[in-house]
Each structure stands twice: as structure tokens, then as C-alpha cells.
C-alpha positions as a Markdown table, in Angstrom:
| # | Residue | x | y | z |
|---|---|---|---|---|
| 1 | Unk | -16.4 | 10.8 | 48.1 |
| 2 | Unk | -15.5 | 7.0 | 47.5 |
| 3 | Unk | -11.7 | 6.1 | 47.3 |
| 4 | Unk | -10.6 | 6.0 | 43.6 |
| 5 | Unk | -9.9 | 2.5 | 42.6 |
| 6 | Unk | -6.9 | 1.3 | 40.6 |
| 7 | Unk | -9.1 | 1.2 | 37.5 |
| 8 | Unk | -10.0 | 4.9 | 37.8 |
| 9 | Unk | -6.4 | 5.8 | 38.5 |
| 10 | Unk | -5.2 | 3.7 | 35.5 |
| 11 | Unk | -7.7 | 5.3 | 33.5 |
| 12 | Unk | -6.7 | 8.8 | 34.3 |
| 13 | Unk | -3.3 | 8.1 | 33.5 |
| 14 | Unk | -4.0 | 6.6 | 30.0 |
| 15 | Unk | -6.1 | 9.8 | 29.2 |
| 16 | Unk | -3.1 | 11.6 | 30.4 |
| 17 | Unk | -0.7 | 9.7 | 28.0 |
| 18 | Unk | -3.0 | 10.4 | 25.2 |
| 19 | Unk | -2.9 | 14.0 | 26.1 |
| 20 | Unk | 0.8 | 14.2 | 26.2 |
| 21 | Unk | 1.1 | 12.5 | 23.0 |
| 22 | Unk | -1.3 | 15.0 | 21.2 |
| 23 | Unk | 0.4 | 17.9 | 22.9 |
| 24 | Unk | 4.0 | 17.0 | 22.9 |
| 25 | Unk | 4.7 | 14.2 | 20.2 |
| 26 | Unk | 2.2 | 16.1 | 17.7 |
| 27 | Unk | 3.6 | 19.4 | 18.6 |
| 28 | Unk | 6.5 | 21.7 | 18.5 |
| 29 | Unk | 8.5 | 19.8 | 21.1 |
| 30 | Unk | 8.9 | 17.0 | 18.4 |
| 31 | Unk | 9.3 | 19.4 | 15.3 |
| 32 | Unk | 5.6 | 19.1 | 14.1 |
| 33 | Unk | 4.2 | 22.1 | 12.2 |
| 34 | Unk | 2.2 | 22.7 | 9.3 |
| 35 | Unk | -1.4 | 21.1 | 8.6 |
| 36 | Unk | 0.0 | 17.9 | 7.0 |
| 37 | Unk | 2.3 | 16.9 | 9.7 |
| 38 | Unk | -0.2 | 17.8 | 12.5 |
| 39 | Unk | -2.6 | 15.4 | 10.7 |
| 40 | Unk | 0.0 | 12.6 | 10.0 |
| 41 | Unk | 1.2 | 12.8 | 13.8 |
| 42 | Unk | -2.3 | 12.5 | 15.1 |
| 43 | Unk | -3.3 | 9.8 | 12.6 |
| 44 | Unk | -0.3 | 7.7 | 13.9 |
| 45 | Unk | -1.3 | 8.1 | 17.5 |
| 46 | Unk | -4.8 | 6.7 | 16.7 |
| 47 | Unk | -3.0 | 3.7 | 15.2 |
| 48 | Unk | -0.9 | 3.3 | 18.2 |
| 49 | Unk | -3.9 | 3.4 | 20.4 |
| 50 | Unk | -5.6 | 0.8 | 18.1 |
| 51 | Unk | -2.6 | -1.5 | 18.4 |
| 52 | Unk | -2.6 | -0.8 | 22.3 |
| 53 | Unk | -6.3 | -1.9 | 22.7 |
| 54 | Unk | -6.2 | -4.6 | 20.0 |
| 55 | Unk | -3.2 | -6.4 | 21.3 |
| 56 | Unk | -1.5 | -5.0 | 24.4 |
| 57 | Unk | -4.3 | -4.5 | 26.8 |
| 58 | Unk | -5.0 | -8.2 | 27.3 |
| 59 | Unk | -1.8 | -9.7 | 26.6 |
| 60 | Unk | -0.9 | -12.7 | 28.6 |
| 61 | Unk | 2.5 | -14.5 | 28.5 |
| 62 | Unk | 1.0 | -17.3 | 30.2 |
| 63 | Unk | -1.6 | -17.8 | 27.5 |
| 64 | Unk | -0.1 | -16.0 | 24.6 |
| 65 | Unk | -2.1 | -15.6 | 21.3 |
| 66 | Unk | -0.9 | -14.0 | 18.1 |
| 67 | Unk | -2.1 | -10.5 | 17.0 |
| 68 | Unk | -1.4 | -8.9 | 13.4 |
| 69 | Unk | 0.8 | -6.0 | 14.4 |
| 70 | Unk | 0.2 | -3.9 | 11.5 |
| 71 | Unk | -2.4 | -3.5 | 8.5 |
| 72 | Unk | -3.5 | -1.2 | 6.0 |
| 73 | Unk | -5.4 | 0.8 | 8.6 |
| 74 | Unk | -2.9 | 0.3 | 11.6 |
| 75 | Unk | 0.7 | 1.3 | 10.7 |
| 76 | Unk | 3.5 | 2.5 | 12.6 |
| 77 | Unk | 7.3 | 1.8 | 13.2 |
| 78 | Unk | 8.0 | 1.6 | 9.4 |
| 79 | Unk | 5.6 | -1.1 | 8.2 |
| 80 | Unk | 5.8 | -2.9 | 5.0 |
| 81 | Unk | 3.5 | -3.4 | 2.0 |
| 82 | Unk | 4.9 | -6.8 | 1.2 |
| 83 | Unk | 4.7 | -8.3 | 4.7 |
| 84 | Unk | 2.4 | -9.6 | 7.5 |
| 85 | Unk | 3.8 | -9.3 | 11.1 |
| 86 | Unk | 2.4 | -10.9 | 14.4 |
| 87 | Unk | 3.3 | -10.6 | 17.9 |
| 88 | Unk | 2.7 | -12.5 | 21.0 |
| 89 | Unk | 3.7 | -11.8 | 24.6 |
| 90 | Unk | 6.3 | -14.3 | 26.2 |
| 91 | Unk | 8.2 | -14.3 | 29.6 |
| 92 | Unk | 11.9 | -15.6 | 30.0 |
| 93 | Unk | 11.1 | -18.1 | 32.4 |
| 94 | Unk | 8.5 | -20.0 | 30.3 |
| 95 | Unk | 8.6 | -22.5 | 27.4 |
| 96 | Unk | 6.4 | -22.2 | 24.3 |
| 97 | Unk | 5.8 | -24.3 | 21.2 |
| 98 | Unk | 4.9 | -22.6 | 17.9 |
| 99 | Unk | 3.3 | -24.4 | 15.1 |
| 100 | Unk | 2.8 | -23.0 | 11.6 |
| 101 | Unk | 2.9 | -22.9 | 7.6 |
| 102 | Unk | 5.0 | -20.8 | 5.4 |
| 103 | Unk | 2.0 | -20.1 | 3.4 |
| 104 | Unk | 4.3 | -19.2 | 0.4 |
| 105 | Unk | 6.3 | -16.7 | 2.1 |
| 106 | Unk | 9.7 | -15.8 | 0.7 |
| 107 | Unk | 11.0 | -15.1 | 4.2 |
| 108 | Unk | 9.6 | -16.1 | 7.7 |
| 109 | Unk | 11.4 | -15.3 | 11.0 |
| 110 | Unk | 10.8 | -14.9 | 14.6 |
| 111 | Unk | 12.4 | -12.2 | 16.6 |
| 112 | Unk | 12.8 | -11.7 | 20.5 |
| 113 | Unk | 12.0 | -8.3 | 21.6 |
| 114 | Unk | 13.6 | -7.5 | 24.8 |
| 115 | Unk | 12.4 | -5.1 | 27.5 |
| 116 | Unk | 8.9 | -5.2 | 25.9 |
| 117 | Unk | 6.8 | -6.4 | 28.6 |
| 118 | Unk | 3.6 | -4.7 | 29.8 |
| 119 | Unk | 3.1 | -3.0 | 26.5 |
| 120 | Unk | 6.5 | -1.1 | 26.7 |
| 121 | Unk | 8.5 | -0.3 | 23.4 |
| 122 | Unk | 11.3 | -2.9 | 22.8 |
| 123 | Unk | 14.8 | -1.9 | 23.9 |
| 124 | Unk | 16.7 | -4.4 | 21.8 |
| 125 | Unk | 16.7 | -7.6 | 19.9 |
| 126 | Unk | 17.4 | -10.8 | 21.9 |
| 127 | Unk | 17.6 | -13.4 | 18.8 |
| 128 | Unk | 16.3 | -14.2 | 15.5 |
| 129 | Unk | 15.2 | -17.6 | 13.9 |
| 130 | Unk | 14.6 | -17.7 | 10.3 |
| 131 | Unk | 13.2 | -20.3 | 8.1 |
| 132 | Unk | 16.9 | -21.4 | 7.4 |
| 133 | Unk | 17.1 | -22.7 | 10.7 |
| 134 | Unk | 13.6 | -24.3 | 11.0 |
| 135 | Unk | 12.8 | -27.8 | 9.6 |
| 136 | Unk | 10.0 | -27.4 | 7.3 |
| 137 | Unk | 8.1 | -30.3 | 5.7 |
| 138 | Unk | 7.1 | -30.6 | 2.0 |
| 139 | Unk | 3.7 | -29.1 | 2.8 |
| 140 | Unk | 5.4 | -26.0 | 4.5 |
| 141 | Unk | 4.4 | -27.0 | 8.1 |
| 142 | Unk | 7.1 | -26.4 | 11.0 |
| 143 | Unk | 7.4 | -26.5 | 14.6 |
| 144 | Unk | 9.6 | -24.1 | 16.8 |
| 145 | Unk | 10.2 | -24.0 | 20.6 |
| 146 | Unk | 11.0 | -20.9 | 22.5 |
| 147 | Unk | 12.9 | -20.9 | 25.7 |
| 148 | Unk | 13.9 | -23.7 | 28.0 |
| 149 | Unk | 16.6 | -26.1 | 27.5 |
| 150 | Unk | 18.7 | -25.5 | 24.2 |
| 151 | Unk | 17.7 | -27.7 | 21.0 |
| 152 | Unk | 20.2 | -28.0 | 17.9 |
| 153 | Unk | 17.4 | -26.8 | 15.6 |
| 154 | Unk | 13.9 | -25.1 | 15.7 |
| 155 | Unk | 14.8 | -23.2 | 19.0 |
| 156 | Unk | 15.0 | -19.8 | 20.2 |
| 157 | Unk | 16.4 | -18.6 | 23.6 |
| 158 | Unk | 14.4 | -16.4 | 25.7 |
| 159 | Unk | 16.4 | -14.0 | 27.9 |
| 160 | Unk | 15.2 | -12.9 | 31.3 |
| 161 | Unk | 14.2 | -9.6 | 29.8 |
| 162 | Unk | 12.0 | -10.9 | 26.9 |
| 163 | Unk | 8.7 | -9.7 | 26.7 |
| 164 | Unk | 7.4 | -10.3 | 23.2 |
| 165 | Unk | 8.0 | -12.4 | 19.9 |
| 166 | Unk | 7.5 | -10.6 | 16.6 |
| 167 | Unk | 7.2 | -12.6 | 13.4 |
| 168 | Unk | 7.9 | -11.6 | 10.0 |
| 169 | Unk | 6.2 | -13.1 | 6.8 |
| 170 | Unk | 7.5 | -11.4 | 3.6 |
| 171 | Unk | 6.0 | -12.1 | 0.0 |
| 172 | Unk | 7.3 | -11.2 | -3.3 |
| 173 | Unk | 4.2 | -11.0 | -5.3 |
| 174 | Unk | 2.8 | -8.5 | -7.7 |
| 175 | Unk | 0.3 | -7.0 | -5.4 |
| 176 | Unk | 0.9 | -6.0 | -1.7 |
| 177 | Unk | 0.5 | -8.9 | 0.6 |
| 178 | Unk | -0.4 | -6.6 | 3.5 |
| 179 | Unk | -3.4 | -5.6 | 1.7 |
| 180 | Unk | -4.7 | -9.0 | 0.6 |
| 181 | Unk | -7.7 | -10.0 | 2.8 |
| 182 | Unk | -7.5 | -13.5 | 1.5 |
| 183 | Unk | -4.1 | -14.4 | 2.9 |
| 184 | Unk | -4.1 | -16.6 | 5.6 |
| 185 | Unk | -0.9 | -17.5 | 7.6 |
| 186 | Unk | -1.4 | -20.4 | 9.9 |
| 187 | Unk | 0.2 | -19.8 | 13.3 |
| 188 | Unk | -0.4 | -20.8 | 16.8 |
| 189 | Unk | 1.5 | -20.5 | 19.9 |
| 190 | Unk | 1.1 | -22.4 | 23.5 |
| 191 | Unk | 2.9 | -22.0 | 26.8 |
| 192 | Unk | 4.2 | -25.5 | 27.7 |
| 193 | Unk | 4.9 | -24.2 | 31.4 |
| 194 | Unk | 2.2 | -25.4 | 33.7 |
| 195 | Unk | -0.3 | -22.5 | 34.4 |
| 196 | Unk | -3.4 | -22.5 | 36.2 |
| 197 | Unk | -6.7 | -20.8 | 35.1 |
| 198 | Unk | -6.3 | -16.9 | 34.7 |
| 199 | Unk | -7.9 | -15.0 | 37.9 |
| 200 | Unk | -11.0 | -13.1 | 37.1 |
| 201 | Unk | -11.2 | -9.7 | 35.4 |
| 202 | Unk | -11.2 | -7.2 | 38.6 |
| 203 | Unk | -10.0 | -3.9 | 39.8 |
| 204 | Unk | -6.4 | -5.2 | 39.8 |
| 205 | Unk | -6.5 | -6.9 | 36.3 |
| 206 | Unk | -8.3 | -4.3 | 34.3 |
| 207 | Unk | -5.9 | -1.7 | 36.1 |
| 208 | Unk | -3.0 | -3.5 | 34.6 |
| 209 | Unk | -4.6 | -3.9 | 31.2 |
| 210 | Unk | -5.2 | 0.1 | 31.1 |
| 211 | Unk | -1.6 | 0.4 | 32.3 |
| 212 | Unk | -0.3 | -1.6 | 29.2 |
| 213 | Unk | -2.2 | 0.5 | 26.8 |
| 214 | Unk | -0.7 | 3.7 | 28.5 |
| 215 | Unk | 2.7 | 2.1 | 28.4 |
| 216 | Unk | 2.4 | 1.3 | 24.7 |
| 217 | Unk | 1.0 | 4.8 | 23.7 |
| 218 | Unk | 4.0 | 6.5 | 25.8 |
| 219 | Unk | 6.5 | 4.0 | 24.4 |
| 220 | Unk | 5.8 | 4.8 | 20.9 |
| 221 | Unk | 5.5 | 8.7 | 21.3 |
| 222 | Unk | 6.7 | 10.7 | 24.2 |
| 223 | Unk | 9.4 | 8.2 | 25.5 |
| 224 | Unk | 11.0 | 8.1 | 21.9 |
| 225 | Unk | 14.0 | 10.4 | 21.5 |
| 226 | Unk | 13.1 | 13.9 | 20.2 |
| 227 | Unk | 14.3 | 14.1 | 16.6 |
| 228 | Unk | 17.8 | 16.0 | 16.1 |
| 229 | Unk | 18.9 | 14.8 | 19.5 |
| 230 | Unk | 20.2 | 11.3 | 18.8 |
| 231 | Unk | 22.7 | 10.1 | 16.0 |
| 232 | Unk | 21.2 | 8.3 | 13.0 |
| 233 | Unk | 22.2 | 4.9 | 11.8 |
| 234 | Unk | 25.1 | 5.1 | 9.1 |
| 235 | Unk | 22.4 | 3.5 | 6.8 |
| 236 | Unk | 20.1 | 6.3 | 7.1 |
| 237 | Unk | 21.0 | 9.5 | 5.0 |
| 238 | Unk | 21.4 | 13.0 | 6.5 |
| 239 | Unk | 20.8 | 14.6 | 3.0 |
| 240 | Unk | 17.8 | 14.7 | 1.0 |
| 241 | Unk | 17.7 | 12.5 | -2.2 |
| 242 | Unk | 20.7 | 10.8 | -1.4 |
| 243 | Unk | 20.8 | 7.1 | -0.2 |
| 244 | Unk | 23.8 | 5.4 | 1.9 |
| 245 | Unk | 25.5 | 2.1 | 1.4 |
| 246 | Unk | 22.9 | -0.7 | 2.6 |
| 247 | Unk | 24.1 | -1.8 | 5.9 |
| 248 | Unk | 23.0 | -4.4 | 8.7 |
| 249 | Unk | 21.0 | -2.4 | 11.3 |
| 250 | Unk | 22.4 | -4.2 | 14.3 |
| 251 | Unk | 20.5 | -5.0 | 17.5 |
| 252 | Unk | 18.2 | -1.9 | 17.8 |
| 253 | Unk | 14.5 | -2.7 | 18.6 |
| 254 | Unk | 12.3 | -3.9 | 16.0 |
| 255 | Unk | 15.5 | -4.4 | 13.7 |
| 256 | Unk | 16.0 | -7.6 | 11.6 |
| 257 | Unk | 19.3 | -9.2 | 12.1 |
| 258 | Unk | 19.0 | -10.8 | 8.6 |
| 259 | Unk | 18.5 | -7.6 | 6.8 |
| 260 | Unk | 20.6 | -4.9 | 5.2 |
| 261 | Unk | 18.7 | -1.5 | 5.0 |
| 262 | Unk | 19.2 | 1.9 | 3.4 |
| 263 | Unk | 17.0 | 4.9 | 4.0 |
| 264 | Unk | 16.7 | 8.5 | 2.9 |
| 265 | Unk | 14.5 | 11.4 | 2.3 |
| 266 | Unk | 13.1 | 12.4 | -1.1 |
| 267 | Unk | 12.4 | 16.2 | -1.6 |
| 268 | Unk | 10.7 | 17.0 | -4.9 |
| 269 | Unk | 9.3 | 20.0 | -6.4 |
| 270 | Unk | 6.0 | 19.7 | -8.4 |
| 271 | Unk | 7.8 | 19.2 | -11.8 |
| 272 | Unk | 10.5 | 17.0 | -10.3 |
| 273 | Unk | 11.2 | 13.2 | -10.1 |
| 274 | Unk | 13.7 | 11.2 | -8.3 |
| 275 | Unk | 15.2 | 8.3 | -10.4 |
| 276 | Unk | 16.9 | 5.6 | -8.4 |
| 277 | Unk | 19.2 | 3.2 | -10.4 |
| 278 | Unk | 20.3 | 0.0 | -8.9 |
| 279 | Unk | 20.1 | -3.8 | -8.9 |
| 280 | Unk | 18.3 | -6.3 | -6.9 |
| 281 | Unk | 21.0 | -8.6 | -4.9 |
| 282 | Unk | 20.7 | -12.3 | -4.6 |
| 283 | Unk | 18.8 | -12.6 | -1.7 |
| 284 | Unk | 15.6 | -13.9 | 0.0 |
| 285 | Unk | 13.4 | -11.0 | -0.2 |
| 286 | Unk | 13.9 | -7.2 | -1.4 |
| 287 | Unk | 11.6 | -4.3 | -1.6 |
| 288 | Unk | 11.3 | -0.6 | -1.4 |
| 289 | Unk | 8.4 | 1.5 | 0.5 |
| 290 | Unk | 7.7 | 5.1 | 0.7 |
| 291 | Unk | 6.7 | 6.4 | 4.3 |
| 292 | Unk | 5.4 | 9.4 | 5.8 |
| 293 | Unk | 7.8 | 11.4 | 8.1 |
| 294 | Unk | 6.1 | 9.3 | 11.0 |
| 295 | Unk | 7.1 | 6.0 | 9.5 |
| 296 | Unk | 3.8 | 5.1 | 8.0 |
| 297 | Unk | 3.5 | 3.5 | 4.6 |
| 298 | Unk | 1.6 | 5.4 | 2.0 |
| 299 | Unk | -1.5 | 4.1 | 0.7 |
| 300 | Unk | -0.5 | 0.8 | -0.8 |
| 301 | Unk | -3.9 | -0.7 | -1.0 |
| 302 | Unk | -4.9 | 2.0 | -3.6 |
| 303 | Unk | -1.7 | 3.3 | -5.2 |
| 304 | Unk | 1.6 | 2.0 | -6.2 |
| 305 | Unk | 3.7 | 3.3 | -3.2 |
| 306 | Unk | 5.9 | 0.0 | -2.9 |
| 307 | Unk | 7.7 | -2.3 | -5.2 |
| 308 | Unk | 9.3 | -5.7 | -4.9 |
| 309 | Unk | 11.4 | -8.1 | -7.5 |
| 310 | Unk | 8.0 | -9.6 | -8.6 |
| 311 | Unk | 6.8 | -6.1 | -9.9 |
| 312 | Unk | 9.9 | -4.3 | -11.0 |
| 313 | Unk | 10.8 | -4.1 | -14.6 |
| 314 | Unk | 14.4 | -4.6 | -15.4 |
| 315 | Unk | 16.8 | -2.8 | -17.9 |
| 316 | Unk | 18.4 | -5.3 | -20.6 |
| 317 | Unk | 21.4 | -5.3 | -18.4 |
| 318 | Unk | 19.5 | -6.3 | -15.3 |
| 319 | Unk | 19.5 | -2.9 | -13.7 |
| 320 | Unk | 16.4 | -1.1 | -12.8 |
| 321 | Unk | 15.3 | 2.5 | -12.6 |
| 322 | Unk | 12.6 | 3.4 | -9.8 |
| 323 | Unk | 10.9 | 6.6 | -10.2 |
| 324 | Unk | 9.4 | 8.6 | -7.4 |
| 325 | Unk | 7.0 | 11.3 | -8.8 |
| 326 | Unk | 3.7 | 13.1 | -8.0 |
| 327 | Unk | 2.2 | 11.8 | -11.2 |
| 328 | Unk | 2.6 | 9.1 | -13.5 |
| 329 | Unk | 5.4 | 9.9 | -15.7 |
| 330 | Unk | 4.6 | 7.2 | -18.2 |
| 331 | Unk | 7.8 | 5.0 | -17.6 |
| 332 | Unk | 8.1 | 1.8 | -15.6 |
| 333 | Unk | 8.6 | 1.6 | -12.1 |
| 334 | Unk | 6.7 | 4.6 | -10.8 |
| 335 | Unk | 6.1 | 5.1 | -7.2 |
| 336 | Unk | 3.4 | 7.5 | -6.1 |
| 337 | Unk | 4.1 | 10.1 | -3.8 |
| 338 | Unk | 0.4 | 10.8 | -2.9 |
| 339 | Unk | 1.4 | 14.3 | -3.8 |
| 340 | Unk | 3.5 | 14.9 | -0.9 |
| 341 | Unk | 6.4 | 17.2 | -1.6 |
| 342 | Unk | 8.7 | 15.1 | 0.7 |
| 343 | Unk | 8.9 | 11.6 | 2.6 |
| 344 | Unk | 11.1 | 8.7 | 3.4 |
| 345 | Unk | 12.2 | 5.9 | 1.0 |
| 346 | Unk | 13.3 | 2.8 | 2.8 |
| 347 | Unk | 14.9 | -0.4 | 1.2 |
| 348 | Unk | 15.0 | -3.6 | 2.6 |
| 349 | Unk | 17.3 | -7.0 | 1.4 |
| 350 | Unk | 17.0 | -10.0 | 3.5 |
| 351 | Unk | 19.7 | -12.6 | 3.7 |
| 352 | Unk | 21.8 | -11.4 | 0.6 |
| 353 | Unk | 24.3 | -14.1 | -0.7 |
| 354 | Unk | 26.5 | -11.5 | -2.7 |
| 355 | Unk | 27.2 | -7.8 | -2.6 |
| 356 | Unk | 24.3 | -5.6 | -2.0 |
| 357 | Unk | 25.1 | -2.6 | -4.3 |
| 358 | Unk | 24.4 | 1.2 | -3.3 |
| 359 | Unk | 21.2 | 2.7 | -4.9 |
| 360 | Unk | 21.9 | 5.6 | -6.9 |
| 361 | Unk | 19.2 | 8.6 | -6.8 |
| 362 | Unk | 19.3 | 11.3 | -9.3 |
| 363 | Unk | 17.0 | 14.5 | -9.2 |
| 364 | Unk | 15.5 | 15.2 | -12.5 |
| 365 | Unk | 12.8 | 17.2 | -14.3 |
| 366 | Unk | 9.6 | 15.2 | -14.7 |
| 367 | Unk | 9.2 | 16.5 | -18.3 |
| 368 | Unk | 12.6 | 14.9 | -19.1 |
| 369 | Unk | 11.5 | 11.5 | -18.1 |
| 370 | Unk | 8.3 | 11.9 | -20.7 |
């Protein structure tokens, strides 16, 4: 029998990673039970695999390209109906130039993801540069530098453990920006450090690409902590139908320094609704999304499962009442549960300039709303 190649060994390991995700992450070890959770968890793994193949398999920090992270058919890590995200590989010992255009976004930022090389899950945030820190011309064009010697403006440091740049482009428009196929965000990146041509694809390089796929699958599944074995952030409620005070997330991986978050779990009977009363703060961007238990947005392309300030009706005093219900209760600001008896509700507020007030949920009978 011929000796196994590195490619064959890497392929076997990738298949094993998928098996581990299916058996452990989608099973009892992660508290998955019932037909809906089993289906949702397996769909998540499919989306993670899609991300690994689409972006990470051929990531090259010496010749980086931007790849869209999530979409209406590729969801994970708490995606957002009102945002478009991109990622590109970087290395802490290289220098990069990014050119782009705001394209009408209410908020744009670049975040350094630490520990995220070779397809791995980020371990922390190394720095953030938002559009307040970038010189932008009258047409919305900008230029940003990553790594190398410090600059007064338009520059973001790359620590040695840097592996990836995440961009955020948030839009406050009536329809979900993430579902808008006509939306184009000009964005380019080039490595300014001298690099030669890439080596040809061979046993070594193909094995490395397959290894990145396996790393990405494991990093987002079985290498995550088992639910219930770690403390939740203070902005995540431990009680259903309750929301804590909005707070900054800190330097956790894939979080945004500029944000205030609050998150909780709704639990509704067939004849119940959750009415969330609050006020939008003065800020760059704000919205609310509904997620599955596995951090995937509901079907915002075909249902109203997310709202921002552009599609929220306000009361006479400027407050709002957001209503989570299984069917349209005939009032303003309905959020469609897709018929799911429970799920997550997640609020984002970016760069607030004043107080961010607590959202007050109240469980009511659906008939009372009507």
C-alpha cells in the first residue's frame, strides 16, 4: 500500500472534525435535544463548513482578499440583518493598505481578530478603527493602513498574534441590508510588504488548506465551551423574558469595542407575546435581531425578524413598543418568531453619545394586544 500523503491525512482529519461536530456539538454533550434543535444545530454546522470552504481554505495573509462572512444563507456567531461583514487574513509582521467607500453605511469599522490564523476561532480583539478615526472624502472614499510604523490617523496596529481583519458595515434602512443583493460595498486590500509569487498547489499546500477547514469547523463547534460551564457576560440575561442593562462587551472575540449590547431569551406560549418598551439612544447605529439558540438570525429575507430606527414606529413621547409574537397581532413593530416558542433577542447600540436605557420586556396575552 502506498504511503498516505499529507493531503489524504488532512482530509481524514477534516472528515473527523465534521463527525465530531455532528456527534458532539449537535448532540447531548452540548444539550441538543428535540427535532428543532437537532435540525438547527446541523444547519449551523453546514453554514460553518460553507464559511470554511468559501473563505478559510485558501486564506493567504501575503495575498489577502476580502470575503463576505455571513449572508442570508450563511449564518453563525450572531449575524445581523442590517449589516454586511467582510474578513481578510493578515499577519502581524506585514503591512497592508485598505481602500474603500462607505457606500451609505451608518457605521463602518475594522477590527483585529487575535489568535485567528489558519482558520482558527478568534481568542480576542486586538484593536478597532471606526469611521470617526478615518479621513473620508466627500464621495465616501477612504484609505487605511494596517501594521507597520504608527500613523496619526487611518492606521491600525497588528499585534504579533493577529490573524484576521473583520469589517462591519451597518445600514439603517427600512429593508434588511444583508438581504439586498444590489448593495455593493467597494473594498480592497493589498500587502505592502515584499512577497514573491505563491508556490504551486501541491501536497503540502493542499493539506494546509484542508487543515484550515478542519480548524474552522472545530473552532466554531467542539472547541467552544459547553453551555452551562462558563459564566455569561453581565449583559446576557439568565432569566427568560428579561433584558439586563446594555453594556460594552469588552475584548471578547468577535465583539465590537464601540457597542453596547443586551441579550436575553424569549419564551412564549401560543397565545402570548413579549412587549419590549424602550427608547433608541443617540448613537451611530441601533437595532434588534431575533436569533435561534445557535446564534443564527431568523429568516429576515422573508419575514420581519429584525428592526432598526428606520423601520420602528414611535409613540408620541418618542418611546417604542417592540412586540415579539408568533403571529401578527395587528400592532406596530411586530417581530415574527417563525412559530418558535423560544429564541434569543439581541440588541446593539453603536457609539452612543448619551445614556443607553434598559429595555423593559413584559409578557402579555396576545388577545390583549388586539
